[in-house]
C-alpha positions in Angstrom: 84.5 -30.5 21.3 82.6 -27.5 22.6 82.0 -25.3 25.7 79.1 -22.9 26.5 79.0 -19.7 28.6 76.0 -17.6 29.6 76.2 -13.9 30.2 73.6 -11.3 31.1 73.3 -7.5 30.5 70.9 -5.3 32.4 68.4 -3.0 30.7 70.1 0.1 32.1 73.5 -1.0 30.7 71.9 -1.7 27.3 70.3 1.7 27.3 73.5 3.5 28.0 75.3 1.5 25.3 72.5 2.2 22.8 72.7 6.0 23.6 76.5 5.9 22.9 75.7 4.0 19.7 73.7 6.9 18.4 76.9 8.9 18.1 78.6 6.1 16.1 75.5 5.6 14.0 75.4 9.3 13.1 79.1 9.1 12.1 78.4 6.1 10.0 75.6 7.8 8.1 77.9 10.8 7.4 80.8 8.6 6.4 78.4 6.7 4.0 77.3 9.9 2.4 80.9 11.0 1.9 81.9 7.6 0.6 79.0 7.4 -1.9 79.7 10.9 -3.2 83.4 10.1 -3.6 82.6 6.8 -5.4 80.6 8.5 -8.1 83.5 10.9 -8.8 86.0 8.0 -8.8 83.8 6.1 -11.3 83.4 9.0 -13.6 87.1 9.8 -13.6 88.0 6.1 -14.2 85.5 5.9 -17.1 86.7 9.1 -18.6 90.3 8.0 -18.4 89.5 4.7 -20.0 87.6 6.3 -22.9 90.5 8.8 -23.4 93.0 6.0 -23.3 91.1 3.8 -25.7 91.3 6.7 -28.2 94.9 7.4 -27.8 96.6 4.0 -27.3 98.9 2.9 -30.1 100.0 -0.7 -30.8 103.8 -1.4 -30.8 106.0 -4.4 -31.3 107.7 -5.7 -28.1 110.8 -6.6 -30.1 112.1 -3.1 -30.6 112.1 0.0 -28.5 111.0 2.9 -30.7 111.9 6.3 -29.2 109.1 7.9 -31.2 106.7 6.3 -28.7 108.4 7.7 -25.6 105.8 8.9 -23.2 102.9 7.6 -25.2 100.2 5.2 -24.1 101.0 1.9 -25.8 99.7 -1.6 -26.2 101.8 -4.6 -26.9 101.7 -8.4 -26.5 104.4 -11.0 -26.2 106.1 -13.5 -23.8 107.1 -12.3 -20.4 110.1 -14.3 -19.4 113.2 -14.5 -17.3 116.5 -16.4 -17.5 117.1 -16.2 -13.7 117.4 -19.3 -11.5 115.3 -18.9 -8.3 116.5 -21.1 -5.4 115.0 -22.1 -2.1 118.3 -22.8 -0.2 116.4 -24.3 2.7 115.3 -27.2 0.6 117.9 -27.1 -2.1 115.3 -26.6 -4.9 115.9 -24.3 -7.9 113.8 -23.4 -10.9 114.1 -21.0 -13.8 110.9 -18.9 -13.5 109.4 -15.4 -12.9 108.4 -16.3 -9.3 109.1 -19.2 -7.0 106.8 -19.7 -4.0 107.1 -22.0 -0.9 103.7 -22.6 0.7 103.6 -23.9 4.3 100.6 -24.9 6.4 100.5 -26.1 10.0 97.9 -28.3 11.6 96.4 -26.4 14.5 93.5 -25.9 16.9 90.8 -23.5 15.7 88.1 -21.9 17.8 84.7 -21.0 16.4 82.1 -19.0 18.3 78.3 -19.1 18.0 76.4 -16.5 19.9 72.6 -16.3 20.6 71.0 -13.4 22.5 67.6 -13.7 24.1 65.6 -10.8 25.5 64.2 -11.0 29.1 61.2 -9.4 30.7 62.4 -6.1 32.1 64.6 -5.1 29.2 67.8 -7.2 30.0 69.3 -9.7 27.7 70.9 -13.1 28.1 73.7 -14.2 25.7 74.6 -17.8 25.2 78.0 -18.3 23.6 79.1 -21.7 22.3 82.8 -22.3 21.7 83.7 -25.2 19.3 87.2 -26.5 18.9 88.4 -28.3 15.7 91.6 -29.0 14.0 92.5 -27.3 10.7 95.4 -26.6 8.3 96.4 -22.9 8.4 99.2 -20.9 6.6 99.5 -18.7 9.7 99.9 -19.2 13.4 96.6 -19.3 15.3 97.0 -17.7 18.8 95.5 -20.3 21.2 96.3 -18.1 24.2 93.2 -16.1 23.4 90.9 -19.1 23.3 88.1 -19.2 25.8 89.2 -22.7 26.8 92.9 -22.7 26.2 93.6 -25.8 28.3 93.9 -28.8 26.0 93.9 -26.6 22.8 97.4 -25.3 22.7 99.0 -24.4 19.4 102.8 -24.1 18.9 104.2 -20.6 19.4 106.2 -20.7 16.2 106.3 -22.4 12.8 109.6 -24.2 12.3 109.2 -23.7 8.5 107.5 -20.6 7.1 106.3 -19.6 3.7 108.5 -17.6 1.4 108.6 -16.2 -2.1 111.4 -15.3 -4.6 110.9 -13.1 -7.7 113.2 -12.6 -10.7 115.0 -9.3 -10.7 114.7 -9.0 -14.4 111.6 -10.0 -16.4 111.6 -9.0 -20.0 108.9 -8.6 -22.6 110.8 -8.7 -25.9 113.2 -5.7 -25.8 111.5 -4.2 -22.8 112.0 -4.8 -19.1 108.9 -5.0 -16.9 108.7 -3.0 -13.7 108.1 -4.8 -10.4 104.5 -3.6 -10.2 103.8 -5.1 -13.6 105.5 -8.4 -12.7 103.4 -8.5 -9.5 100.3 -8.8 -11.8 101.6 -12.1 -13.2 100.0 -14.4 -10.6 99.0 -17.6 -12.5 100.9 -20.4 -10.6 101.6 -24.0 -11.2 102.5 -26.6 -8.7 106.1 -27.9 -8.6 105.8 -31.5 -7.2 108.7 -33.0 -5.3 109.4 -36.8 -5.4 112.5 -37.4 -3.3 114.8 -37.8 -6.3 118.4 -36.5 -6.2 117.0 -33.2 -7.6 114.5 -33.1 -4.8 116.3 -34.0 -1.6 114.2 -34.9 1.4 115.3 -32.9 4.5 115.9 -34.7 7.8 112.7 -35.3 9.8 110.5 -35.0 6.7 108.8 -37.3 4.2 107.4 -36.8 0.8 103.6 -36.8 0.6 101.2 -35.8 -2.2 103.9 -33.9 -4.2 105.2 -32.0 -1.2 107.2 -32.4 2.0 105.6 -33.4 5.3 107.0 -32.6 8.7 105.4 -35.0 11.2 105.0 -38.6 12.2 102.1 -39.7 10.0 100.5 -37.7 7.1 97.4 -40.0 7.3 96.8 -39.0 10.9 98.1 -35.4 11.4 98.9 -34.1 14.8 98.9 -30.5 16.1 102.2 -28.9 15.0 102.6 -31.0 11.9 103.5 -29.0 8.7 103.0 -29.7 5.0 105.2 -27.8 2.5 104.4 -27.4 -1.2 105.9 -25.3 -4.0 104.4 -23.2 -6.8 106.0 -21.4 -9.7 105.0 -18.6 -12.1 106.3 -19.6 -15.5 107.0 -17.4 -18.5 103.8 -16.7 -20.3 102.2 -14.7 -23.1 100.7 -11.4 -21.8 99.1 -8.3 -23.1 99.9 -4.9 -21.7 98.7 -1.3 -21.8 100.9 1.3 -20.2 103.0 4.4 -20.9 106.3 3.7 -22.6 109.2 5.1 -20.6 112.7 4.2 -21.9 113.0 0.4 -22.1 110.2 -0.1 -19.6 106.6 0.9 -18.8 104.8 2.8 -16.1 101.2 3.8 -15.4 99.9 6.5 -17.7 99.1 9.5 -15.5 98.2 11.9 -18.2 94.6 11.0 -17.7 92.4 11.6 -14.6 92.9 8.1 -13.4 96.3 6.3 -14.1 96.1 3.5 -16.7 98.1 0.3 -16.3 96.7 -3.0 -17.5 98.3 -6.4 -17.7 96.5 -9.6 -18.6 97.4 -13.1 -19.6 97.1 -14.2 -23.2 96.9 -12.3 -26.5 94.0 -9.9 -25.8 93.3 -6.9 -28.1 93.6 -3.4 -26.7 89.8 -2.8 -27.3 88.9 -5.9 -25.3 91.3 -4.9 -22.5 89.6 -1.4 -22.2 86.1 -3.0 -22.3 87.1 -5.4 -19.5 88.5 -2.5 -17.5 85.2 -0.5 -18.0 83.2 -3.5 -16.8 85.4 -3.9 -13.8 84.9 -0.2 -13.0 81.2 -0.5 -13.2 81.2 -3.6 -11.0 83.4 -1.8 -8.4 81.0 1.2 -8.5 78.0 -1.0 -7.7 79.9 -2.8 -4.9 80.8 0.5 -3.2 77.2 1.7 -3.7 75.9 -1.4 -2.0 78.5 -1.1 0.8 77.6 2.5 1.3 73.9 1.7 1.6 74.4 -1.1 4.0 76.7 1.1 6.2 74.1 3.8 6.2 71.3 1.3 7.1 73.4 0.1 10.1 73.9 3.8 11.1 70.2 4.4 11.1 69.6 1.2 13.1 72.1 2.4 15.7 70.4 5.9 15.8 67.0 4.3 16.5 68.4 1.7 19.0 67.6 3.6 22.2 63.9 3.6 21.3 64.0 -0.1 20.8 65.9 -0.7 24.0 63.3 1.3 26.0 60.5 -0.7 24.5 62.4 -4.0 25.3 61.1 -3.8 28.8 58.3 -5.8 27.2 60.3 -8.1 24.8 57.4 -8.5 22.3 56.9 -4.7 22.0 60.6 -4.2 21.6 60.8 -6.8 18.8 57.9 -5.2 17.0 59.3 -1.7 17.3 62.7 -3.1 16.2 61.2 -4.4 13.0 59.4 -1.1 12.4 62.5 1.0 13.0 64.5 -1.3 10.7 62.0 -0.8 8.0 62.0 3.0 8.5 65.8 2.9 8.5 65.9 0.8 5.3 63.8 3.4 3.4 65.7 6.3 4.9 69.0 4.7 3.9 67.7 3.9 0.4 66.3 7.4 -0.1 69.4 9.2 1.2 71.7 6.9 -0.7 69.9 7.6 -4.0 69.8 11.3 -3.1 73.5 11.4 -2.5 74.3 9.6 -5.7 71.9 12.0 -7.5 73.6 15.1 -6.1 77.0 13.6 -7.1 75.7 12.9 -10.6 74.6 16.5 -10.9 78.2 17.4 -10.2 79.7 14.7 -12.4 76.9 13.6 -14.8 74.3 16.5 -14.9 71.6 14.8 -17.0 71.4 11.5 -15.3 71.8 13.3 -11.9 68.6 15.3 -12.3 66.6 12.1 -13.2 68.0 10.3 -10.2 67.3 13.2 -7.9 63.7 13.2 -9.0 63.5 9.5 -8.2 65.0 10.2 -4.7 62.5 13.0 -4.0 59.7 10.7 -5.0 60.9 8.0 -2.7 61.1 10.5 0.2 57.6 11.8 -0.6 56.1 8.3 -0.6 57.9 7.6 2.8 56.4 10.7 4.3 52.9 9.9 2.9 53.2 6.4 4.3 54.0 7.8 7.8 51.1 10.3 7.6 48.6 7.6 6.7 49.9 5.4 9.4 49.4 8.1 12.0 45.9 8.8 10.6 45.0 5.1 10.9 46.1 5.0 14.5 44.1 8.2 15.3 
């Protein structure tokens, strides 16, 4: 089921919008520079902290709290467990676990939009938007009042049953008690199937379907407003931990430039935990670098947009100029990104920073030379 609308925008309106966009584009370029510079400092601090921590960490037994290790960065491994019974009183279900989770999904209408913009002679544009409506299961309410075609696609205003989660107040690791932020890192769940037995009572108006409860007439043919409810649990498990020992518990080690707190499933050595953390730091660094470059490229595209809009009076010329300005923006963003990272490295990693700065200057020189040769060819 779909619906289509067509809207138009004049050349003058586009020009005014593109001029306003120059301001936001410039802000985006500046923000990208700041973000890239900050990211290099963050990466260096995290790497330095991990190297320092790897050299200072001491292994301890989880079965005894040794006061001699108070305030030190420690590594230990053992079973994280809890004796508490967690209960969902709505459904009368209880389980001994670290965390008990009720998951709820409702069958609802969903709107998808597909937009295609075409340039017209004279600089205006015509935008064709196609709205498609389908049914889907969603853990949250979808507001159908904002749909383009709300009639015939109404979703319920509330969910009769909502998701919920219960966590044990006390989770131990041998003689130690884990803090909530450490318990939160225990996220490996297993399904808890219900079967309608005396221990799994079926609420009125619901049926059992595929290991969960179903609120509706027919699970094989769901209707808008139907809900399916399932349950998951975090069981006791063997974990490995690196943190600062404080009394009978742990907290992030803030004696280094970047706080250290690592929790992972299984018996993993301290060396492997630090190596994994270093790899994650490098991955995050490259992700932020890529995001900074893309944001800067978008900023330059916005800065050049008025030129393209003026040329769009003749759509073909505008498209060619748009491709050219995108290419120029790409090389400018690449060069400025590398230059920013190089300057940051001079501050944080002097030797590598100088080498990167040389590469950035070379890229800028080649870009300038390309522009000069292009002007000479046109002349």
